[in-house]
LUMLUM-606772 format. One line per field, with one value per atom (N, C-alpha, C): residue number from 1; y, z, x; atom name. Coordinates in steps of 0.02 Angstrom, whole numbers, plus 50000, padded with zeros to 5 digits. Each point is the difference from the previous one (the first is absolute). Layout:
N
seq NUM;...
v Y;...
w Z;...
u X;...
atom CA;...
END
This chain:
313
seq 1;1;1;2;2;2;3;3;3;4;4;4;5;5;5;6;6;6;7;7;7;8;8;8;9;9;9;10;10;10;11;11;11;12;12;12;13;13;13;14;14;14;15;15;15;16;16;16;17;17;17;18;18;18;19;19;19;20;20;20;21;21;21;22;22;22;23;23;23;24;24;24;25;25;25;26;26;26;27;27;27;28;28;28;29;29;29;30;30;30;31;31;31;32;32;32;33;33;33;34;34;34;35;35;35;36;36;36;37;37;37;38;38;38;39;39;39;40;40;40;41;41;41;42;42;42;43;43;43;44;44;44;45;45;45;46;46;46;47;47;47;48;48;48;49;49;49;50;50;50;51;51;51;52;52;52;53;53;53;54;54;54;55;55;55;56;56;56;57;57;57;58;58;58;59;59;59;60;60;60;61;61;61;62;62;62;63;63;63;64;64;64;65;65;65;66;66;66;67;67;67;68;68;68;69;69;69;70;70;70;71;71;71;72;72;72;73;73;73;74;74;74;75;75;75;76;76;76;77;77;77;78;78;78;79;79;79;80;80;80;81;81;81;82;82;82;83;83;83;84;84;84;85;85;85;86;86;86;87;87;87;88;88;88;89;89;89;90;90;90;91;91;91;92;92;92;93;93;93;94;94;94;95;95;95;96;96;96;97;97;97;98;98;98;99;99;99;100;100;100;101;101;101;102;102;102;103;103;103;104;104;104;105;105;105;106;106;106;107;107;107;108;108;108;109;109;109;110;110;110;111;111;111;112;112;112;113;113;113;114;114;114;115;115;115;116;116;116;117;117;117;118;118;118;119;119;119;120;120;120;121;121;121;122;122;122;123;123;123;124;124;124;125;125;125;126;126;126;127;127;127;128;128;128;129;129;129;130;130;130;131;131;131;132;132;132;133;133;133;134;134;134;135;135;135;136;136;136;137;137;137;138;138;138;139;139;139;140;140;140;141;141;141;142;142;142;143;143;143;144;144;144;145;145;145;146;146;146;147;147;147;148;148;148;149;149;149;150;150;150;151;151;151;152;152;152;153;153;153;154;154;154;155;155;155;156;156;156;157;157;157;158;158;158;159;159;159;160;160;160;161;161;161;162;162;162;163;163;163;164;164;164;165;165;165;166;166;166;167;167;167;168;168;168;169;169;169;170;170;170;171;171;171;172;172;172;173;173;173;174;174;174;175;175;175;176;176;176;177;177;177;178;178;178;179;179;179;180;180;180;181;181;181;182;182;182;183;183;183;184;184;184;185;185;185;186;186;186;187;187;187;188;188;188;189;189;189;190;190;190;191;191;191;192;192;192;193;193;193;194;194;194;195;195;195;196;196;196;197;197;197;198;198;198;199;199;199;200;200;200;201;201;201;202;202;202;203;203;203;204;204;204;205;205;205;206;206;206;207;207;207;208;208;208;209;209;209;210;210;210;211;211;211;212;212;212;213;213;213;214;214;214;215;215;215;216;216;216;217;217;217;218;218;218;219;219;219;220;220;220;221;221;221;222;222;222;223;223;223;224;224;224;225;225;225;226;226;226;227;227;227;228;228;228;229;229;229;230;230;230;231;231;231;232;232;232;233;233;233;234;234;234;235;235;235;236;236;236;237;237;237;238;238;238;239;239;239;240;240;240;241;241;241;242;242;242;243;243;243;244;244;244;245;245;245;246;246;246;247;247;247;248;248;248;249;249;249;250;250;250;251;251;251;252;252;252;253;253;253;254;254;254;255;255;255;256;256;256;257;257;257;258;258;258;259;259;259;260;260;260;261;261;261;262;262;262;263;263;263;264;264;264;265;265;265;266;266;266;267;267;267;268;268;268;269;269;269;270;270;270;271;271;271;272;272;272;273;273;273;274;274;274;275;275;275;276;276;276;277;277;277;278;278;278;279;279;279;280;280;280;281;281;281;282;282;282;283;283;283;284;284;284;285;285;285;286;286;286;287;287;287;288;288;288;289;289;289;290;290;290;291;291;291;292;292;292;293;293;293;294;294;294;295;295;295;296;296;296;297;297;297;298;298;298;299;299;299;300;300;300;301;301;301;302;302;302;303;303;303;304;304;304;305;305;305;306;306;306;307;307;307;308;308;308;309;309;309;310;310;310;311;311;311;312;312;312;313;313;313
v 47972;49970;50053;50045;50053;50043;50011;50040;49965;49935;49963;50006;49993;50006;50070;50051;50069;50011;49976;50008;49962;49943;49960;50037;50048;50037;50042;50015;50042;49960;49934;49958;49993;49989;49988;49937;50005;49944;49961;50028;49969;49981;50003;49984;49980;49966;49984;50061;49997;50055;49972;50039;49977;50017;49970;50016;50074;50027;50071;50044;49983;50040;49994;49940;49992;50043;50003;50044;50072;50022;50068;50016;49948;50009;49989;49992;49999;49932;49947;49933;49978;49962;49971;49925;49969;49928;49960;50019;49962;50004;50059;50008;49961;50001;49961;49926;49978;49929;49980;50041;49986;49998;50045;50002;49938;49975;49937;49942;49998;49946;49997;50058;50002;49993;49995;49991;50064;50058;50064;50016;49975;50007;49932;49993;49943;50025;49956;50018;49951;50011;49952;49997;50053;50001;50041;49987;50038;50074;50040;50072;50025;49956;50019;49974;50042;49983;50015;49965;50018;49990;50034;49990;49930;49971;49930;49985;50048;49988;50007;50022;50011;49933;49992;49937;49983;49937;49977;49993;50041;49997;50002;49984;50004;50072;50048;50070;50020;49976;50017;49968;49937;49967;50036;50023;50037;50066;50034;50063;49991;49945;49984;49991;49960;49983;50059;50044;50058;50045;49998;50041;49975;49937;49972;49967;49988;49964;50049;49995;50044;49993;50052;50000;49951;49984;49958;49927;49981;49931;49968;49934;49964;49955;49990;49957;49927;49955;49929;49958;49935;49952;50014;49998;50006;50070;50051;50067;50005;49973;49999;49959;49944;49958;50039;50036;50040;50055;50031;50052;49970;49942;49971;49971;49968;49961;50022;50047;50023;49948;50003;49957;49926;49984;49931;49966;50040;49972;49992;50024;49998;49930;49984;49939;50012;49947;50009;50049;50044;50049;50056;49999;50055;50067;49997;50062;50029;49960;50024;50040;49996;50038;50042;50049;50041;49969;49974;49963;50046;49974;50035;50002;50054;50004;49968;49962;49970;50045;50040;50046;49985;49984;49982;50046;49999;50035;49949;50019;49958;50004;50056;50008;50047;49978;50043;49988;49990;49986;50065;50001;50057;49997;50055;50004;50034;49962;50025;49945;50019;49951;49974;50036;49983;49952;49982;49956;49942;49945;49944;50007;50008;50021;49959;50012;49967;50011;49963;50001;49937;50007;49942;50007;49947;50000;49990;50047;49994;50020;49972;50021;50057;50036;50054;49972;49939;49970;49977;50000;49981;50057;50060;50059;50032;50031;50035;50061;50053;50060;50000;50009;50001;50065;50046;50064;50035;50000;50036;49961;49938;49957;49946;49985;49945;49938;49946;49938;49940;49945;49939;49980;49971;49977;49944;49985;49943;49935;49989;49939;49998;50053;50001;49996;50033;49997;49929;49963;49930;49958;50011;49961;50016;50062;50018;49972;50005;49974;49924;49968;49927;49972;50044;49975;50034;50062;50039;49999;49992;50003;49944;50004;49958;49930;49987;49934;49983;49936;49978;50023;50006;50027;50070;50043;50068;50003;49957;49998;49982;49947;49978;50052;50028;50051;50061;50019;50056;49988;49941;49984;49995;49969;49997;50069;50046;50067;50036;49994;50034;49967;49933;49966;50020;50013;50017;50065;50042;50063;49990;49943;49984;50038;50025;50039;49961;49939;49955;49929;49954;49931;49958;49943;49954;49977;49990;49979;50053;50063;50053;49996;49984;49992;49942;49944;49942;50017;50037;50016;50047;50037;50049;49971;49937;49972;49993;49978;49983;50060;50060;50059;50009;49968;50008;49941;49960;49942;50021;49964;50015;50055;50034;50054;49976;50042;49982;49983;49944;49981;49966;49990;49972;49927;49963;49931;49998;50044;50004;50023;50048;50025;49943;49960;49945;49949;49989;49951;50024;50065;50027;50028;50020;50039;49961;49935;49961;49996;50011;49998;50067;50053;50067;50000;50036;50000;50065;50039;50063;49994;49940;49991;50002;49997;50005;50070;50003;50064;50025;49964;50023;49963;50027;49967;49929;49994;49935;49948;50021;49954;49979;50047;49982;49950;50013;49954;49931;49999;49936;49963;50035;49967;49971;50035;49973;49935;49998;49938;49945;50019;49953;49966;50040;49973;49956;50023;49962;49932;49994;49937;49952;50022;49957;50000;50045;50003;50030;49982;50030;50075;50036;50073;50015;50042;50015;50058;50005;50059;50049;50062;50050;50032;50019;50029;49957;49935;49951;50009;50008;50010;49932;49991;49939;50022;49978;50022;49971;50042;49978;49989;49966;49985;50063;50055;50061;50045;49975;50039;50041;50011;50035;49951;50024;49957;50020;49952;50012;49996;50038;49997;49966;49960;49967;50030;50016;50033;49964;49934;49959;49930;49967;49933;49963;49938;49955;49980;50022;49991;49926;49963;49929;49960;50015;49964;50029;50056;50036;50010;50027;50010;50070;50033;50067;50018;50058;50027;50075;50025;50072;50027;50063;50035;50053;49993;50048;50051;50056;50053;50041;50037;50039;50056;50028;50058;49984;49939;49986;49940;49972;49940;50000;50058;50003;50028;50040;50029;49947;50010;49952;49989;50054;49994;49959;50013;49963;49926;49987;49930;49963;50034;49970;49984;50046;49988;49941;49996;49944;49934;49998;49938;49978;50046;49983;49975;50034;49981;49931;49989;49936;49942;50015;49948;49979;50047;49984;49959;50020;49963;49929;49992;49933;49957;50028;49962;49982;50042;49987;49954;49968;49949;50031;50063;50031;49990;49991;49999;50065;50041;50065;50001;50008;50008;50076;50020;50071;50013;50051;50015;50073;50010;50066;50013;50059;50021;49950;49979;49956;49932;49982;49935;50002;50059;50007;50027;50041;50032;49983;49999;49993;49929;49991;49934;49950;50023;49955;49982;50018;49989;49925;49984;49931;49994;50050;50003;49943;49984;49948;49932;49985;49936;49993;50052;49997;49997;50038;49999;49934;49971;49935;49947;50004;49954;50010;50062;50015;49970;50006;49972;49924;49968;49928;49978;50040;49984;50005;50053;50009;49943;49983;49947;49934;49985;49938;49998;50055;50002;49990;50028;49992;49928;49967;49930;49957;50012;49961;50013;50063;50017;49963;49989;49969;49924;49971;49927;49968
w 51403;49943;49960;50034;49965;49959;50027;49963;49935;50002;49939;49949;50021;49953;49971;50041;49975;49948;50015;49953;49935;50006;49941;49950;50023;49954;49951;50016;49955;49948;50003;49954;49933;49946;49935;50001;49976;50003;49935;49946;49934;49966;50036;49970;50055;49981;50049;50018;50057;50022;50037;50003;50030;50075;50034;50070;50008;49954;50004;49996;49957;49995;50063;50030;50063;50055;50002;50049;49989;49937;49985;50022;50003;50020;50074;50038;50072;50033;49963;50029;50013;50054;50016;49989;50010;49989;50043;50063;50045;49976;49979;49977;49936;49954;49939;50015;50047;50018;50030;50042;50031;49947;49952;49949;49955;49988;49962;50041;50065;50044;50002;49998;50003;49931;49948;49934;49965;50031;49969;49942;50005;49947;49981;49938;49978;49980;50006;49981;49947;49937;49947;49981;50015;49986;50055;50011;50052;49982;50049;49990;49963;49987;49962;50037;50004;50033;49955;50011;49969;50054;49994;50048;49992;50055;50000;49957;49991;49962;49925;49978;49929;49964;49946;49964;49967;50004;49968;49925;49960;49927;49970;49936;49965;50002;49990;50001;50067;50055;50066;50012;49981;50010;49961;49940;49960;50035;50027;50033;50061;50037;50057;49978;49949;49978;49968;49967;49969;50052;50062;50052;50024;49985;50029;49949;49939;49951;49956;49995;49957;49927;49961;49930;49958;50021;49959;50023;50042;50024;49976;50000;49982;50058;50007;50052;49977;50048;49982;50061;49990;50053;50036;50067;50037;49992;49989;49991;49933;49947;49935;50004;50036;50007;50036;50053;50036;49955;49960;49954;49951;49972;49949;50029;50059;50025;50068;50033;50066;50054;50054;50057;49984;49945;49978;49992;49984;49987;50063;50057;50061;50031;50031;50039;50068;50039;50065;50045;50030;50049;49970;49933;49970;50009;50004;50008;50070;50048;50068;50012;49954;50005;49937;50005;49942;49962;49940;49965;49970;49993;49962;49926;49966;49929;49961;49949;49956;49939;50000;49945;49975;49937;49972;49941;49982;49940;49955;49937;49955;50016;50028;50021;50060;50055;50058;50052;50062;50055;50032;50018;50038;50072;50026;50069;50043;50013;50042;50049;50062;50051;49992;49963;49994;49942;49961;49943;50000;49970;49986;49928;49988;49934;49977;49938;49969;49925;49964;49927;49975;49946;49972;49924;49966;49927;49977;49962;49973;49926;49963;49931;49998;49945;49994;50005;49974;50001;50070;50048;50069;50040;49973;50037;49968;50042;49977;50044;49973;50038;50022;50063;50028;50039;49974;50032;50021;49955;50013;50036;50019;50034;49953;50001;49960;50044;49977;50039;49955;50028;49960;49981;49941;49977;50044;49999;50038;49983;49936;49981;50030;49993;50030;50076;50029;50072;50023;49962;50017;49997;49949;49993;50057;50022;50057;50065;50010;50062;50003;49942;49999;50018;50006;50015;50058;50017;50048;50072;50015;50070;50043;50065;50051;50003;49974;50007;49937;49991;49943;50004;50060;50007;49972;50017;49976;49925;49976;49928;49960;50020;49962;50004;50059;50009;49955;49994;49958;49928;49974;49931;49991;50049;49996;49997;50042;50003;49934;49968;49936;49944;50001;49950;50007;50061;50011;49967;49982;49968;49929;49971;49933;49943;50011;49948;49964;50021;49964;50013;49957;50004;50037;50025;50035;49954;49936;49953;49995;50005;49999;50062;50056;50062;49993;49973;49990;49953;49946;49950;50027;50053;50026;50047;50019;50052;49976;49939;49977;49997;49996;49997;50066;50053;50065;50017;49950;50012;50035;50053;50037;50051;50003;50048;50064;50051;50066;49997;50030;50007;49940;49946;49941;50010;50044;50014;50030;50049;50030;49949;49958;49949;49954;49976;49955;50034;50065;50035;50012;50007;50020;49942;49946;49950;49968;49994;49970;50046;50064;50048;50002;49975;50007;49969;50033;49979;50022;49953;50016;50035;50007;50034;50075;50027;50072;50024;50055;50023;50064;50027;50061;50009;50045;50016;50027;50043;50029;49947;49950;49946;49960;49987;49964;50039;50065;50042;50004;50007;50003;49934;49944;49935;49992;50027;49999;50039;50059;50039;49962;49964;49958;49950;49964;49951;50034;50057;50035;50024;50011;50021;49941;49939;49942;49966;50020;49970;49930;49956;49933;50004;49948;49999;50009;50049;50011;49956;49994;49970;50057;49992;50052;49989;50055;49998;49958;50015;49963;50014;49948;50007;50000;50049;50005;49991;49945;49982;50048;50018;50041;49957;50028;49962;49981;50038;49986;49948;49970;49949;50026;50066;50031;50009;50030;50010;50064;50032;50055;49974;50030;49981;50055;49977;50045;49985;50051;49990;49950;50007;49953;50002;49943;50002;49934;50002;49942;49988;49944;49987;49993;49963;49987;50065;50044;50063;50055;49986;50049;50066;49992;50056;49998;50058;50001;50068;50001;50062;50002;50061;50008;50058;49992;50053;50030;50063;50035;50037;49968;50032;50046;50044;50050;49968;49945;49971;49972;49973;49965;50028;50055;50025;50076;50031;50073;50031;49963;50029;50003;50043;50004;49932;49962;49935;49952;50000;49955;50019;50065;50022;49982;50008;49983;49925;49959;49927;49983;50032;49987;50020;50057;50023;49952;49977;49954;49933;49975;49936;50004;50054;50006;50015;50033;50011;49933;49956;49934;49961;50002;49964;50026;50066;50029;49975;49997;49975;49927;49964;49929;49990;50054;49998;49989;50019;49996;50066;49994;50058;50001;50051;50005;50064;49993;50058;50013;50062;50018;50046;49982;50038;50024;50062;50027;50007;50021;50001;50038;50059;50042;49967;49953;49965;49946;49974;49943;50020;50053;50021;50073;50017;50070;50023;50064;50026;50006;50000;50008;49934;49944;49935;49987;49969;49983;49926;49961;49931;49958;50009;49959;50015;50063;50018;49968;50006;49974;49924;49967;49927;49973;50035;49978;50006;50053;50008;49944;49981;49945;49935;49990;49940;49999;50056;50004;49986;50024;49989;49926;49967;49929;49960;50016;49964;50008;50061;50013;49962;49998;49963;49925;49974;49929;49984;50044;49989;49998;50048;50001;49938;49976;49941;49938;49995;49940;50005;50058;50007;49968
u 50583;49966;49962;49967;49963;50047;50061;50049;50019;50008;50017;49945;49937;49944;49997;50010;49998;50055;50060;50054;49987;49966;49985;49957;49959;49957;50040;50062;50040;50038;49995;50038;49964;50037;49969;49957;49939;49954;49998;50027;49991;50066;50055;50064;50049;50054;50052;50041;50033;50043;50060;50052;50063;50002;50048;50011;50016;50039;50018;49939;49952;49939;49958;50000;49963;50031;50067;50033;49979;49998;49981;49928;49958;49930;49990;50055;49995;50000;50011;50002;50071;50009;50065;49999;50057;50006;49952;49994;49956;49927;49979;49931;49987;50048;49993;49996;50041;50000;49933;49972;49935;49945;50003;49949;50003;50060;50007;49973;50015;49977;49924;49967;49927;49967;50040;49971;49980;50013;49982;50047;50061;50049;50027;50023;50039;50069;50050;50068;50024;49981;50015;50074;50037;50072;50034;50063;50035;49999;49978;49997;49940;49951;49939;49939;49948;49938;49940;49945;49936;49946;49945;49946;49972;49980;49980;49940;49955;49938;50010;50058;50011;50005;49961;49997;50067;50019;50062;49987;50033;49995;50069;50005;50063;50026;49956;50021;50028;49969;50025;50068;50008;50065;50055;49984;50049;50017;49950;50012;50045;49990;50042;50073;50010;50067;50036;49963;50032;50033;49977;50029;50068;50017;50061;50047;49976;50041;50038;50066;50039;49981;50009;49980;50040;50062;50043;49999;49952;49996;49935;49999;49939;49979;49936;49972;50003;50008;50003;49978;50000;49987;49934;49999;49937;49969;50041;49973;49963;50030;49966;49936;50002;49940;49945;50018;49950;49971;50043;49976;49950;50015;49956;49936;50005;49943;49974;50033;49977;50014;49961;50012;49992;49965;49993;50069;50051;50067;50042;49975;50040;50001;50055;50005;49967;49986;49967;50036;49961;50024;50042;50011;50037;49965;49933;49962;50006;50027;50006;50063;50047;50063;50009;50044;50015;50058;49987;50053;50053;50060;50051;49978;50018;49986;50057;49982;50050;50009;50053;50015;50070;50005;50065;50016;50063;50024;50034;50006;50039;50074;50022;50069;50002;50030;50006;49947;50021;49955;49975;49936;49973;50025;50021;50024;49947;49946;49946;49980;49991;49983;49929;49958;49930;49986;50051;49989;50049;49979;50045;50021;50064;50022;50060;50018;50057;49997;50041;49999;49964;49963;49967;49997;50018;49998;49928;49974;49933;50001;49953;49990;49950;50000;49950;49930;49990;49933;49980;50047;49985;49969;50002;49978;49939;49959;49941;49990;49972;49986;49927;49988;49932;49992;49960;49987;50065;50048;50062;50053;49986;50049;50023;50064;50027;50004;49972;49997;50008;50021;50002;49929;49993;49935;49974;49936;49976;50036;50017;50035;50069;50039;50067;49996;49950;49991;49987;49959;49985;50063;50042;50062;50049;50002;50043;49973;49935;49970;50003;50002;50004;50068;50051;50067;50035;49981;50040;49976;49935;49978;50028;49982;50032;49971;49940;49969;49961;49987;49961;49928;49973;49932;49996;50047;50000;50013;50044;50015;49938;49966;49941;49945;49990;49948;50015;50063;50018;49982;50015;49983;49924;49966;49927;49969;50024;49972;50007;50058;50010;49959;49996;49958;49927;49978;49929;49980;50048;49985;49974;50016;49974;50034;50060;50033;50055;50013;50045;49977;50023;49979;50052;49977;50044;50057;49986;50052;50055;49983;50050;50045;49970;50039;50048;49976;50044;50057;49985;50050;50054;49984;50048;50052;49993;50044;50072;50009;50068;50047;49974;50044;50037;49978;50033;50045;50017;50044;50064;50017;50060;49994;49942;49992;49967;50005;49974;49926;49982;49930;49969;50037;49968;49979;50035;49980;49930;49988;49933;49949;50019;49953;49979;50048;49984;49953;50011;49959;49929;49991;49935;49958;50033;49965;49942;50006;49946;49939;50010;49944;49963;50030;49969;49931;49954;49930;49967;49976;49969;49933;49973;49936;50005;50061;50008;49979;49963;49973;50032;50050;50032;50066;50041;50063;49987;49950;49984;49982;49961;49981;50061;50046;50061;50041;50009;50039;49967;49934;49965;50007;49997;50008;50071;50049;50068;50003;49969;49998;49963;49948;49962;50046;50040;50047;50052;50025;50052;49974;49935;49970;49990;50015;49995;49933;49955;49934;50003;49954;49998;49988;50020;49991;49925;49983;49929;49976;49936;49968;49987;50022;49988;49932;49968;49933;49953;50001;49961;49926;49961;49927;49965;49956;49960;49927;49970;49932;49949;49951;49944;49939;49950;49939;49961;50009;49962;50034;50054;50034;50058;50003;50056;50058;50054;50058;50036;50031;50045;50072;50044;50071;50040;50048;50048;50069;50038;50064;50044;50004;50038;49972;49997;49971;50006;49976;49999;49928;49972;49929;49981;50041;49983;50000;50048;50005;49955;49968;49958;50039;50060;50045;50028;50005;50027;50029;50032;50029;49987;49991;49987;50041;50020;50036;49954;49985;49956;50043;50014;50037;49955;50031;49962;49959;50025;49967;49931;49990;49937;49962;50024;49967;49993;49996;50000;49936;49962;49940;49944;49950;49945;49965;49992;49967;50042;50066;50044;50003;50002;50003;49935;49943;49936;49997;50025;50001;50045;50058;50046;49969;49967;49969;49945;49959;49947;50027;50050;50030;50033;50036;50036;49952;49944;49950;49970;49987;49973;50052;50062;50052;50007;49995;50003;49943;49940;49942;50008;50039;50012;50060;50023;50054;50068;50009;50066;50037;50066;50044;50040;49990;50034;50040;50066;50044;50007;49985;50002;50060;50039;50060;49998;50021;50009;50076;50017;50070;50044;49977;50041;50011;49956;50006;50054;50014;50045;50068;50002;50062;50014;50064;50018;50009;50016;50019;49943;49937;49944;49967;50029;49969;49990;49944;49985;49982;50016;49978;50030;50064;50030;49969;49990;49969;49931;49960;49931;49999;50043;50001;50028;50049;50025;49945;49961;49944;49949;49989;49954;50027;50065;50031;49992;50012;49993;49928;49952;49929;49983;50024;49987;50032;50062;50035;49964;49977;49964;49935;49963;49937;50011;50054;50014;50016;50037;50016;49937;49954;49938;49959;50003;49960;50023;50066;50027;50006;49986;50002;49940
atom N;CA;C;N;CA;C;N;CA;C;N;CA;C;N;CA;C;N;CA;C;N;CA;C;N;CA;C;N;CA;C;N;CA;C;N;CA;C;N;CA;C;N;CA;C;N;CA;C;N;CA;C;N;CA;C;N;CA;C;N;CA;C;N;CA;C;N;CA;C;N;CA;C;N;CA;C;N;CA;C;N;CA;C;N;CA;C;N;CA;C;N;CA;C;N;CA;C;N;CA;C;N;CA;C;N;CA;C;N;CA;C;N;CA;C;N;CA;C;N;CA;C;N;CA;C;N;CA;C;N;CA;C;N;CA;C;N;CA;C;N;CA;C;N;CA;C;N;CA;C;N;CA;C;N;CA;C;N;CA;C;N;CA;C;N;CA;C;N;CA;C;N;CA;C;N;CA;C;N;CA;C;N;CA;C;N;CA;C;N;CA;C;N;CA;C;N;CA;C;N;CA;C;N;CA;C;N;CA;C;N;CA;C;N;CA;C;N;CA;C;N;CA;C;N;CA;C;N;CA;C;N;CA;C;N;CA;C;N;CA;C;N;CA;C;N;CA;C;N;CA;C;N;CA;C;N;CA;C;N;CA;C;N;CA;C;N;CA;C;N;CA;C;N;CA;C;N;CA;C;N;CA;C;N;CA;C;N;CA;C;N;CA;C;N;CA;C;N;CA;C;N;CA;C;N;CA;C;N;CA;C;N;CA;C;N;CA;C;N;CA;C;N;CA;C;N;CA;C;N;CA;C;N;CA;C;N;CA;C;N;CA;C;N;CA;C;N;CA;C;N;CA;C;N;CA;C;N;CA;C;N;CA;C;N;CA;C;N;CA;C;N;CA;C;N;CA;C;N;CA;C;N;CA;C;N;CA;C;N;CA;C;N;CA;C;N;CA;C;N;CA;C;N;CA;C;N;CA;C;N;CA;C;N;CA;C;N;CA;C;N;CA;C;N;CA;C;N;CA;C;N;CA;C;N;CA;C;N;CA;C;N;CA;C;N;CA;C;N;CA;C;N;CA;C;N;CA;C;N;CA;C;N;CA;C;N;CA;C;N;CA;C;N;CA;C;N;CA;C;N;CA;C;N;CA;C;N;CA;C;N;CA;C;N;CA;C;N;CA;C;N;CA;C;N;CA;C;N;CA;C;N;CA;C;N;CA;C;N;CA;C;N;CA;C;N;CA;C;N;CA;C;N;CA;C;N;CA;C;N;CA;C;N;CA;C;N;CA;C;N;CA;C;N;CA;C;N;CA;C;N;CA;C;N;CA;C;N;CA;C;N;CA;C;N;CA;C;N;CA;C;N;CA;C;N;CA;C;N;CA;C;N;CA;C;N;CA;C;N;CA;C;N;CA;C;N;CA;C;N;CA;C;N;CA;C;N;CA;C;N;CA;C;N;CA;C;N;CA;C;N;CA;C;N;CA;C;N;CA;C;N;CA;C;N;CA;C;N;CA;C;N;CA;C;N;CA;C;N;CA;C;N;CA;C;N;CA;C;N;CA;C;N;CA;C;N;CA;C;N;CA;C;N;CA;C;N;CA;C;N;CA;C;N;CA;C;N;CA;C;N;CA;C;N;CA;C;N;CA;C;N;CA;C;N;CA;C;N;CA;C;N;CA;C;N;CA;C;N;CA;C;N;CA;C;N;CA;C;N;CA;C;N;CA;C;N;CA;C;N;CA;C;N;CA;C;N;CA;C;N;CA;C;N;CA;C;N;CA;C;N;CA;C;N;CA;C;N;CA;C;N;CA;C;N;CA;C;N;CA;C;N;CA;C;N;CA;C;N;CA;C;N;CA;C;N;CA;C;N;CA;C;N;CA;C;N;CA;C;N;CA;C;N;CA;C;N;CA;C;N;CA;C;N;CA;C;N;CA;C;N;CA;C;N;CA;C;N;CA;C;N;CA;C;N;CA;C;N;CA;C;N;CA;C;N;CA;C;N;CA;C;N;CA;C;N;CA;C;N;CA;C;N;CA;C;N;CA;C;N;CA;C;N;CA;C;N;CA;C;N;CA;C;N;CA;C;N;CA;C;N;CA;C;N;CA;C;N;CA;C;N;CA;C;N;CA;C;N;CA;C;N;CA;C;N;CA;C;N;CA;C;N;CA;C;N;CA;C;N;CA;C;N;CA;C;N;CA;C;N;CA;C;N;CA;C;N;CA;C;N;CA;C;N;CA;C;N;CA;C;N;CA;C;N;CA;C;N;CA;C;N;CA;C;N;CA;C;N;CA;C;N;CA;C;N;CA;C;N;CA;C;N;CA;C;N;CA;C;N;CA;C;N;CA;C;N;CA;C;N;CA;C;N;CA;C;N;CA;C;N;CA;C;N;CA;C;N;CA;C;N;CA;C;N;CA;C;N;CA;C;N;CA;C;N;CA;C;N;CA;C;N;CA;C;N;CA;C;N;CA;C;N;CA;C;N;CA;C;N;CA;C;N;CA;C
END
């Protein structure tokens, strides 16, 4: 272990470096693997490392990708999303593995084992240069992520992530759908694009909002602010202000420490006293064989419908 730490002192602290450079500085595969396991290094792309303490920035992500992306290729799909938005754009557990890079050409497939490649038709307006890298724009990236990934959860989250950047409007996303008529995934894109919302702050929130729509509930307001008497406000992940009804996704990253749990309990106690109904979901409630999200949200829908009927009688 001491040998690994000593060798680590010779590594670049302010920039990414390749496996070849690590070899030149005296490290082997086993040592690199151990340093990643202990968090001293991160491996954001195959064959590229950065020190674990180095802040994730757009400039750093570009520096990583410049080491592995050919000059005549453009980034797209999940790689373009990561470039634009960082880890916010990743699906669950994507940060635990080193993802393949999505690098395409307008003509001709890249023959590299470290990239997922092919040919893709793009317009000049679909591409933008970011710190020397050519990548699909956030809008084109959203349209691709809304139709090509493996599940509707990932598709919606991809569109939400790109919308959250604030560089294009939802109407522009809607207007872009028809250009993909007859292409792979366009049926899913048409079904999901109206649900896309840049107010979602995590994959879990996007997935929960999809379940919300599937339960027949009205479109919610994301990050809904509920004003308090002292002039401050509490936020609800998604909700309906008139019905005083909402749902929240408690992910492990922001709702697991004693301080976070105490804050959640205090906030939700206040909301309860203010006559709000808040359904709280954790990972097991939304994903996997024990999920109960649809049952609970359908019950919420029935409650809202019943209350509306009584109100109008």
